[in-house]
FIBATI-445961 format. One record per residue: residue in one letter; x, y, z of N, C-alpha, C in turn. Coordinates in steps of 0.05 Angstrom, whole numbers, plus 32768, in hexadecimal, padded with zeros to 4 digits. Example, Ala and Ser with C-alpha at 12.3 -4.5 7.8 and 13.67 -1.06 7.14 Angstrom:
2
 aa n_xx n_yy n_zz ca_xx ca_yy ca_zz c_xx c_yy c_zz
  a 8108 7F8E 809C  80F6  7FA6  809C 8108 7FBE 809C
  s 8101 7FD3 808E  8111  7FEB  808F 8102 8001 809D
//
This chain:
204
 aa n_xx n_yy n_zz ca_xx ca_yy ca_zz c_xx c_yy c_zz
  x 88D5 8731 8457  88BF  873F  8464 88BB 8735 8481
  x 88B7 8748 8493  88B5  8740  84AF 8899 8746 84B8
  x 888C 8734 84C8  8872  8739  84D3 8873 873A 84F1
  x 8863 874D 84FC  8861  874D  851A 884C 8738 8521
  x 884B 8731 853B  8837  871E  8545 881B 8729 853F
  x 8816 8742 8543  87FC  874E  853D 87F4 874B 8520
  x 8808 8750 850E  8803  874C  84F2 87FB 8730 84EA
  x 880A 871C 84F6  8804  8701  84F1 87E8 86F9 84FA
  x 87DF 8703 8511  87C4  86FE  851A 87AF 870A 8507
  x 87B7 8721 84FB  87A4  872F  84E9 879F 871E 84D0
  x 87B1 870B 84C9  87AE  86FB  84B2 879E 86E2 84B7
  x 8798 86DD 84D0  8789  86C4  84D7 876C 86CA 84D0
  x 875F 86B7 84C1  8742  86BB  84B9 8731 86BF 84D2
  x 871C 86D1 84D0  870B  86D5  84E6 86F6 86C0 84EA
  x 86F1 86AF 84D5  86DE  869A  84D8 86EC 8682 84E5
  x 86E7 867F 84FF  86F6  866C  850F 86E7 8653 8515
  x 86CD 8653 8510  86BE  863B  8517 86A9 8636 8501
  x 86A4 861C 84FD  8690  8615  84EA 8682 85FB 84F2
  x 8668 85F9 84EC  865A  85E0  84F3 863D 85E0 84EB
  x 8631 85C8 84EB  8615  85C4  84E5 860B 85A9 84EE
  x 85F1 85A6 84F0  85E5  858B  84F6 85E6 857A 84DD
  x 85F0 8562 84DF  85EF  854F  84C8 85DA 853A 84CB
  x 85D0 8535 84E3  85BA  8521  84E6 85AA 8529 84FF
  x 858F 852B 84FB  857F  8529  84E3 8587 853E 84CF
  x 857D 853C 84B6  8586  854F  84A1 857E 856B 84A9
  x 8592 857E 84A7  858C  859A  84AE 8586 85A8 8494
  x 857D 85C1 8495  8575  85D0  847E 858B 85D3 846A
  x 8587 85CD 8451  859B  85CF  843C 8599 85E9 842C
  x 85AB 85EC 8419  85A9  8603  8406 8595 85F9 83F0
  x 8585 860C 83E6  8572  8606  83D2 8567 861F 83C4
  x 8554 861C 83B1  854A  8633  83A3 853C 8648 83B4
  x 852F 8640 83C9  8522  8653  83DA 8535 8666 83E8
  x 854D 865C 83EE  8562  866D  83F9 856A 8683 83E5
  x 856E 867C 83CD  8574  8690  83B8 855E 86A4 83B5
  x 8545 869A 83B3  852E  86AB  83AE 8529 86C0 83C5
  x 852D 86B6 83DE  8526  86C7  83F5 853D 86D7 8400
  x 8555 86CC 83FE  856E  86D9  8409 8580 86E6 83F5
  x 857C 86DF 83DB  858C  86EC  83C7 85A6 86DC 83C2
  x 85B3 86E2 83AB  85CB  86D3  83A2 85E4 86D7 83B4
  x 85E6 86EF 83C1  85FE  86F4  83D1 85FE 86E2 83E9
  x 85E7 86E1 83F7  85E5  86D0  840F 85E7 86B2 8407
  x 85D8 86AC 83F1  85D9  868F  83E8 85F6 8687 83E1
  x 8605 8698 83D4  8621  8691  83CD 8632 868E 83E6
  x 862E 869F 83FA  863D  869E  8413 8637 8684 8421
  x 861E 867B 8421  8618  8662  842F 8622 864A 841E
  x 861F 864D 8404  8629  8637  83F2 8647 8632 83F6
  x 8656 8648 83F9  8673  8646  83FC 867A 8638 8415
  x 866B 863D 842A  866F  8630  8444 8655 862F 8454
  x 8647 861A 8452  862D  8618  8460 8630 8612 847E
  x 8649 8611 8488  864E  860D  84A5 8656 8628 84B2
  x 8657 863C 84A3  8662  8656  84AD 864F 8667 84BE
  x 8658 867C 84C9  8649  868D  84DB 8636 86A0 84CC
  x 8623 86AC 84DB  860E  86BB  84CF 8614 86DA 84CF
  x 8628 86E2 84E0  862B  86FF  84E4 8631 870F 84CB
  x 8641 8702 84B8  8649  8712  84A0 8633 8713 848A
  x 861D 8704 848E  8609  8703  8478 85F7 871B 8477
  x 85EF 8728 848C  85DF  8740  8489 85EC 8756 8478
  x 8606 8758 8479  8614  876C  8469 8612 8764 844B
  x 8615 874A 8445  8613  8741  842A 85F6 8746 8420
  x 85E2 8740 8431  85C6  8743  8429 85BF 8760 8424
  x 85CA 8772 8433  85C4  878E  842F 85CD 8799 8414
  x 85DF 878C 8407  85E8  8795  83ED 85DB 8786 83D7
  x 85C6 8775 83DD  85B9  8764  83C9 859D 876C 83C5
  x 8595 8775 83AD  857A  877E  83A7 8566 8767 83A9
  x 856F 874E 83A8  855C  8737  83A9 8557 872E 83C5
  x 8566 8739 83D8  8562  8731  83F4 8546 873A 83FF
  x 8537 8727 840B  851E  872C  8417 8520 8726 8435
  x 8524 873C 8444  8529  8738  8461 8514 8728 846F
  x 84FA 872D 8469  84E5  871F  8477 84E4 8701 8471
  x 84E8 86FB 8457  84E7  86DE  844F 8502 86CF 8455
  x 8518 86DE 8454  8531  86D0  8457 8536 86CA 8475
  x 8532 86DD 8486  8535  86D9  84A3 8551 86CE 84AA
  x 8566 86DC 84A4  8581  86D4  84A7 8588 86C9 84C3
  x 857B 86D3 84D8  8582  86CB  84F3 8572 86B2 84FC
  x 8563 86A6 84EA  8557  868C  84EF 8564 8678 84DD
  x 8573 8665 84E7  857F  8651  84D7 8592 865C 84C2
  x 859E 8673 84C8  85B1  8682  84B7 85A5 8688 849B
  x 858A 8689 849A  857D  868F  8480 8574 8678 8470
  x 857E 8660 8476  8575  8648  8468 8557 8644 846B
  x 8549 863B 8456  852D  863B  8453 851F 8621 8457
  x 8507 8621 8465  84F7  860A  8468 84EF 85FE 844D
  x 84E9 860F 8439  84E0  8606  841F 84F4 85F4 8411
  x 850D 85F7 8419  8522  85E7  840D 8526 85CC 841D
  x 8516 85C9 8431  851B  85B1  8443 8502 85A2 8449
  x 84EC 85A8 843B  84D1  859C  8441 84D3 857E 8441
  x 84E0 8573 842E  84E1  8555  842D 84F0 8547 8443
  x 8500 8558 8452  850F  854D  8468 8503 8552 8483
  x 84E9 855B 8483  84DC  8561  849C 84DA 8547 84AD
  x 84E3 8548 84C5  84E2  8532  84D8 84C7 8531 84E5
  x 84BE 8519 84EC  84A4  8516  84FA 84AB 8509 8516
  x 84A7 8519 852A  84AE  850F  8546 8495 8510 8557
  x 8497 8504 856E  8481  8504  8581 848D 850C 859D
  x 847C 8516 85AE  8486  851F  85C9 8493 8508 85D8
  x 84A9 850E 85E5  84BA  84FC  85F5 84CD 84EB 85E4
  x 84CB 84EE 85C9  84DD  84E0  85B8 84FA 84E9 85BC
  x 850C 84D6 85BD  8528  84DD  85C0 8535 84DF 85A3
  x 8540 84F5 859C  854A  84FA  8581 8569 84FC 8582
  x 8577 84EA 8575  8594  84EC  8573 859C 8502 8560
  x 85B1 8511 8567  85BA  8528  8558 85D8 8523 8552
  x 85E0 8529 8539  85FD  8529  8532 8604 8544 8527
  x 8619 854F 8531  8623  856A  8528 863E 8568 851D
  x 8643 8574 8506  865D  8576  84FA 866A 8590 8501
  x 867F 858F 8512  868D  85A7  8519 86A7 85A7 8509
  x 86A5 85B5 84F3  86BB  85B4  84DF 86D4 85C2 84EA
  x 86D0 85DA 84F6  86E6  85E9  8503 86DC 85F1 851E
  x 86E8 85E6 8533  86DE  85ED  854E 86E7 8609 8557
  x 86D8 8614 8569  86DE  862D  8575 86CE 862F 858F
  x 86DC 8630 85A6  86CE  862C  85BF 86BA 8642 85C4
  x 86A3 863B 85CF  868F  864E  85D6 8678 8641 85E4
  x 865F 864A 85DF  8647  863F  85EB 8635 8635 85D6
  x 8623 8622 85DD  8611  8617  85CA 85F7 860D 85D7
  x 85E3 860A 85C6  85CB  85FD  85D0 85BB 85F1 85B9
  x 85A9 85DF 85C0  8596  85D3  85AD 857A 85DB 85B7
  x 8569 85E6 85A6  854F  85EF  85AF 853A 85EC 8599
  x 8521 85ED 85A2  850C  85EE  858F 8505 860C 858B
  x 8503 8615 8572  84FF  8631  856D 84E6 8635 855C
  x 84D5 8648 8564  84BD  8650  8555 84C7 8660 853C
  x 84C1 8657 8525  84CC  8664  850D 84BF 8680 8507
  x 84A7 8684 8511  849B  869F  850C 84A7 86B4 851E
  x 84AD 86AE 8537  84B8  86C1  854A 84D6 86BF 854C
  x 84E2 86A9 8543  84FD  86A3  8547 8505 86A4 8564
  x 84F4 8698 8575  84F9  8696  8592 84F8 8679 859A
  x 8509 8674 85AF  850A  8659  85BA 84F0 8652 85C8
  x 84E7 863B 85C2  84CE  8630  85CF 84D5 861F 85E7
  x 84CB 8628 85FE  84D0  8618  8617 84ED 8619 861F
  x 84F6 8604 862B  8511  8602  8636 8524 85F7 8620
  x 853D 85FF 8620  8550  85F5  860E 8554 85D7 8613
  x 8558 85C8 85FD  8559  85AA  8600 8576 85A1 8607
  x 8589 85B1 8600  85A5  85AA  8606 85B4 85C4 8608
  x 85C5 85C7 861D  85D3  85E0  8621 85F1 85DB 8629
  x 8602 85E9 861B  861E  85EA  8623 8623 8609 8628
  x 8625 8610 8641  8627  862D  8648 8645 8637 8642
  x 8657 8624 8641  8673  862B  863A 8682 8612 8632
  x 8699 8615 8627  86AA  85FE  8620 86A0 85ED 8609
  x 8690 85F9 85F8  8686  85E9  85E0 8699 85EC 85C9
  x 86A0 85D6 85BD  86B1  85D4  85A5 86CD 85E0 85AA
  x 86DB 85D5 85BE  86F7  85DF  85C2 870A 85D4 85AE
  x 8723 85DE 85AE  8738  85D3  859E 873B 85E0 8583
  x 874C 85D4 8573  8752  85DF  8558 874A 85CF 8541
  x 8743 85B5 8547  8739  85A4  8530 8722 8593 853A
  x 8713 8588 8527  86FB  857A  852D 86FE 8564 8542
  x 8715 8556 8541  8719  8540  8553 871E 854A 8571
  x 8722 8564 8575  8725  856E  8590 870A 8572 859E
  x 86F4 8572 858F  86DA  8576  859A 86D0 855D 85A7
  x 86C7 855E 85C1  86BD  8546  85CE 86A6 853A 85BF
  x 86A5 851F 85BE  8691  8511  85AF 8675 8519 85B8
  x 8671 851D 85D2  8655  8523  85DB 864D 853F 85D4
  x 865E 854F 85C8  8656  8569  85BD 864E 8567 859F
  x 8655 8550 8594  864F  854C  8577 8639 8536 8573
  x 8636 8525 8585  8621  8510  8584 8613 850E 859F
  x 85F9 8514 859E  85EA  8515  85B7 85CC 8511 85B0
  x 85BC 8511 85C4  859F  850D  85C0 858F 8523 85CE
  x 8578 8529 85C3  8566  853C  85D1 854A 852F 85D2
  x 853A 8537 85E5  851F  852B  85E8 850A 8540 85E0
  x 84F8 8537 85CF  84E4  8549  85C5 84D1 8550 85DD
  x 84CD 8569 85E2  84BC  8572  85F9 849F 856A 85F6
  x 8491 8569 860C  8474  8564  860D 8466 857F 8607
  x 844E 857D 85FD  843C  8595  85FB 8441 85A7 85E3
  x 8450 859E 85CF  8455  85AF  85B8 8447 85A5 859F
  x 8434 8592 85A2  8427  8587  858A 8418 859D 857B
  x 840C 85B0 8589  83FD  85C5  857B 8411 85DA 856E
  x 8423 85E4 857E  8435  85F9  8574 8447 85EE 855D
  x 8451 85D6 855F  8464  85CB  854D 8458 85B3 853D
  x 843E 85B3 853A  8430  859E  852C 8432 85A0 850E
  x 8436 85B7 8504  8438  85BC  84E7 8455 85BE 84DE
  x 845C 85B2 84C8  8477  85B5  84BD 847D 85D2 84B7
  x 8495 85DB 84C0  849D  85F7  84BB 8498 860A 84D3
  x 8487 8600 84E5  8480  8612  84FC 8497 8615 8510
  x 84A6 85FF 8513  84BC  85FE  8526 84D4 85F1 8519
  x 84EC 85F7 8524  8504  85E9  851D 8512 85E0 8536
  x 8522 85CB 8533  8535  85C4  8547 854F 85D2 8540
  x 8558 85E4 8551  8570  85F5  8549 8588 85EF 855B
  x 859E 85E9 854E  85B8  85E8  855C 85C5 8603 8559
  x 85CD 8610 856E  85D7  862B  856F 85F1 862A 857E
  x 8606 8637 8571  8621  8636  857C 862D 8652 857A
  x 8638 865D 858F  8644  8678  858E 8661 8676 8597
  x 8674 867D 8585  868F  867F  858B 8696 8698 859A
  x 869F 8696 85B2  86A2  86AE  85C4 86B8 86C0 85BB
  x 86CE 86B6 85B1  86E4  86C7  85AA 86DF 86D5 858F
  x 86D7 86C5 857B  86D0  86D0  8561 86B6 86E0 8560
  x 86A5 86DB 8574  868B  86E8  8575 867B 86E2 855B
  x 8679 86C7 8557  866B  86BE  853E 8657 86A8 8545
  x 8640 86A9 8537  862A  8697  853D 8626 8682 8527
  x 8622 866A 852F  861D  8654  851B 8602 8648 8523
  x 85F2 8643 850E  85D7  8639  8513 85D2 8622 84FE
  x 85C4 860E 8507  85BB  85F9  84F4 85A0 85EF 84FD
  x 858E 85EA 84EB  8572  85E5  84F1 8568 85CB 84E4
  x 8559 85BC 84F4  854B  85A4  84EB 852D 85AA 84EA
  x 8520 85A5 84D4  8502  85A9  84D2 84F4 8591 84DC
  x 84DF 8595 84EA  84D0  857F  84F6 84B3 8587 84FB
  x 84A2 8574 8501  8488  8579  850C 8483 8564 8521
  x 8473 856A 8535  846D  8558  854A 8452 854B 8547
  x 8451 8531 8545  8438  8522  8540 842C 851A 855C
  x 8413 851D 855E  8405  8514  8576 8407 84F6 8579
  x 840C 84EC 8590  840B  84CF  8595 83EE 84C6 8594
  x 83EA 84AF 8587  83D1  84A2  8586 83CB 8496 85A1
  x 83B3 849A 85AD  83AC  848F  85C6 83AC 8470 85C5
  x 83B6 8463 85DA  83B8  8446  85DA 839B 843B 85D9
  x 8396 8428 85C9  837C  841B  85C7 8378 8407 85DE
  x 8360 8408 85E9  835A  83F6  85FF 8352 83DB 85F3
  x 835B 83C7 8602  8355  83AC  85F8 8336 83A6 85FB
  x 832B 8399 85E8  830F  8393  85E8 830B 8377 85F5
  x 82F8 8376 8608  82F2  835D  8616 82D6 8353 860C
  x 82D6 833B 8604  82BD  832F  85FB 82AF 8321 8613
//
């Protein structure tokens, strides 16, 4: 049997990139995912929790258990806060937070790390880290520059009210593979705690 070059390329899987945040703990698979997103989406994530989100709306549309409002596939790829409550991080303004990302299969594109309002699914303020191009190059994990997998972000000032309650905001790592046109998201749940004012020394 003979294959043309075009036919060989057609056999290459379209899922070319995979990744997620490993530290701090990112949203996991759990019962709320099944309840809100349905078994088809849950199975897709369980088979590969590092994969892209674009194929999941089609799966969800065929599932009677899918609840679009509660699942919210385009926020954290549908993974649910209720499955991650015990991993909620407590941060304060100006805190430097180290991040580790597992890029299982690289695919060059753009990426950012941002704080996202979970109700509106919109970025709050300025992005904390941005790679406008050249993110996750190469063909294997070791090809990816270390500073794209291990880096730090600084918690912005002034978000104590908006992000003071657990579940109101997430720290989102967002990666888009430009050739495959596929999006990868991973979210860390947190709340921002107000700093206690420094106590003045008492003079007798």
